[in-house]
C-alpha positions in Angstrom: 0.0 0.0 0.0 1.3 3.4 -0.9 1.3 5.8 1.9 0.2 9.4 1.1 3.0 11.8 0.5 3.5 14.7 2.8 3.2 18.2 1.4 5.2 21.0 3.0 4.9 24.7 2.5 8.0 26.8 2.9 7.5 30.6 3.2 10.4 33.0 2.7 10.3 36.8 2.9 12.1 37.6 -0.3 13.1 36.1 -3.7 16.8 35.6 -2.8 15.8 33.4 0.2 13.3 31.5 -2.0 15.9 30.8 -4.6 18.3 29.4 -2.0 15.7 27.1 -0.6 14.7 25.9 -4.0 18.3 25.1 -4.9 18.6 23.1 -1.7 15.3 21.2 -2.3 16.5 20.2 -5.8 13.1 20.4 -7.4 11.3 18.1 -5.0 7.6 18.3 -5.8 6.5 17.7 -2.2 7.6 21.2 -1.3 6.0 24.5 -2.3 8.2 27.5 -1.7 6.3 30.8 -1.7 6.9 34.4 -0.8 5.6 35.7 2.5 6.6 39.3 2.0 8.5 41.3 4.6 7.0 41.7 8.2 4.6 39.7 10.3 1.4 41.2 8.8 2.3 40.4 5.2 3.6 36.9 6.2 0.4 36.1 8.0 -1.8 37.3 5.1 0.1 35.6 2.4 0.6 32.3 4.3 -3.2 32.2 5.1 -4.0 32.8 1.5 -1.9 29.9 0.3 -3.1 27.6 3.0 -6.7 28.3 1.9 -6.0 26.9 -1.6 -4.2 23.6 -0.8 -3.6 20.9 1.8 -0.3 20.8 3.6 1.1 18.8 6.5 3.7 21.2 7.7 4.6 24.9 7.3 8.1 26.2 7.5 9.2 29.8 7.9 12.8 30.0 6.4 15.3 32.7 5.6 18.2 34.7 6.9 18.2 36.8 10.1 20.2 38.5 12.8 21.9 36.5 15.5 22.4 37.7 19.1 26.0 37.9 20.0 27.3 35.0 22.0 24.2 32.9 21.0 24.2 32.7 17.2 27.2 33.7 15.2 27.3 34.8 11.6 27.2 31.7 9.3 25.4 29.6 11.9 21.7 28.3 11.9 19.0 28.7 14.5 16.0 26.4 14.6 13.2 27.9 16.7 12.0 26.0 19.8 9.7 28.9 20.3 8.5 31.7 17.9 8.0 35.0 19.8 6.4 38.3 18.7 8.9 40.3 20.7 7.6 43.8 20.2 3.8 43.1 20.3 2.6 45.0 23.3 2.8 48.5 24.9 5.5 50.7 26.3 4.8 51.9 29.9 6.8 54.1 32.3 7.9 50.8 34.0 9.0 49.3 30.7 7.6 47.0 28.0 4.4 44.9 28.6 3.7 42.1 26.2 0.3 41.2 24.9 0.3 38.2 27.3 0.9 40.5 30.3 -1.9 42.7 29.1 -4.3 39.8 28.9 -5.1 40.4 25.2 -3.6 37.3 23.6 -0.5 35.3 23.2 2.9 36.3 21.7 4.5 32.9 21.9 4.0 30.0 19.6 5.3 26.7 20.9 6.9 24.4 18.3 6.8 20.6 18.2 10.1 19.9 19.9 10.3 16.4 18.3 10.4 18.1 14.9 12.9 20.6 16.2 15.2 17.9 17.7 15.0 15.9 14.5 15.9 18.8 12.3 18.7 20.1 14.6 20.3 16.7 14.9 20.2 16.2 11.1 21.8 19.7 10.6 24.6 18.8 13.1 25.1 15.5 11.3 25.6 17.5 8.1 28.3 19.5 9.9 26.3 22.7 10.0 26.6 24.9 13.1 23.1 25.0 14.6 21.3 25.7 17.8 17.7 25.3 18.9 16.5 28.5 20.7 13.7 31.1 20.7 13.5 33.2 17.5 12.1 36.7 17.8 9.7 38.2 15.3 9.9 42.0 15.2 8.2 44.7 13.1 11.2 47.0 13.6 14.6 45.5 13.2 16.9 46.1 16.2 19.6 48.6 15.4 21.4 49.7 18.5 23.3 48.0 21.3 20.8 49.2 23.8 17.8 47.9 22.0 19.6 44.6 21.3 20.3 44.1 25.1 16.7 45.0 25.9 15.4 42.4 23.4 17.8 39.7 24.7 16.6 40.4 28.2 13.0 40.5 27.2 13.2 36.9 25.9 16.0 35.1 27.8 17.8 32.6 25.6 16.7 34.2 22.3 19.2 33.5 19.7 17.9 35.2 16.5 15.7 37.9 15.2 13.7 38.2 12.0 10.4 39.7 10.8 8.1 36.9 9.5 8.1 33.8 11.8 5.2 34.8 14.0 3.0 35.8 11.1 3.6 32.5 9.4 3.1 30.6 12.6 -0.3 32.2 13.4 -1.6 31.4 9.9 -0.4 27.8 10.3 -2.0 27.4 13.7 -5.3 28.8 12.4 -5.3 25.8 10.1 -4.3 23.4 12.8 -0.8 22.8 11.2 2.6 22.3 12.8 5.1 25.1 12.1 8.9 25.4 12.1 11.2 28.4 11.7 14.8 28.2 10.7 17.2 31.2 10.2 20.6 31.4 8.7 22.6 34.2 10.4 23.8 36.9 8.2 24.6 39.6 10.8 24.6 40.2 14.5 21.7 41.9 16.3 22.7 45.4 17.4 24.3 48.4 15.7 23.6 48.3 11.9 27.0 47.8 10.2 26.2 46.7 6.7 29.9 46.1 5.9 29.8 43.3 8.5 26.8 41.6 6.9 27.4 38.3 5.2 24.2 37.8 3.2 25.7 35.8 0.4 27.3 33.4 2.8 24.1 33.1 4.9 22.1 32.3 1.8 24.6 29.5 0.9 24.1 28.0 4.4 20.3 28.3 4.0 20.7 26.4 0.7 22.6 23.6 2.4 20.2 23.5 5.3 17.3 23.2 2.9 18.8 20.0 1.4 18.6 18.4 4.9 14.8 19.1 4.8 14.5 16.3 2.4 16.0 13.8 5.0 13.9 14.7 8.0 10.7 16.6 7.2 9.1 14.1 4.8 
């Protein structure tokens, strides 16, 4: 008896990330790789639109991102064990209050740790530097040492920052689907020094990581 094949939706923010993932997947027809757009709102809307038109077994938010110094270095990978909307809340005289603290919703998406562990172990076996840790979703990218320290303190253990994971995750959860997020680190979170960014190298790592999807996600 032939078992049904899994179908996996991979969402990337921009075309360069999509191209890297497609190269890694080598044309495997069980994966659809689509553009989420930049930011959590666009990512949620575009992921929901695609999920309304086809059946999938898993949704993956993939791309490059910033790594917190000492937790995820340039050229490494982070697989989210939690996806956190880190700036969704209000600023108060006593500091930031999250949506959770306000009682208006949840800013944290828990990820299936069995999937996280399988993927992380496979990436390590492929000699790729990887860690499993919270990945932050922000609408405004962190650009100073002070804001980077605040973000790191707000979500202890957070290793990476990007702009789409939470939006993709909310759309997946709305359909009852599991979600993963993986980021290849192109720069460090903090002062914006474009000369220190390694986007080309990060895309190459993302391509290699995507080839590992074929081994563990299907």
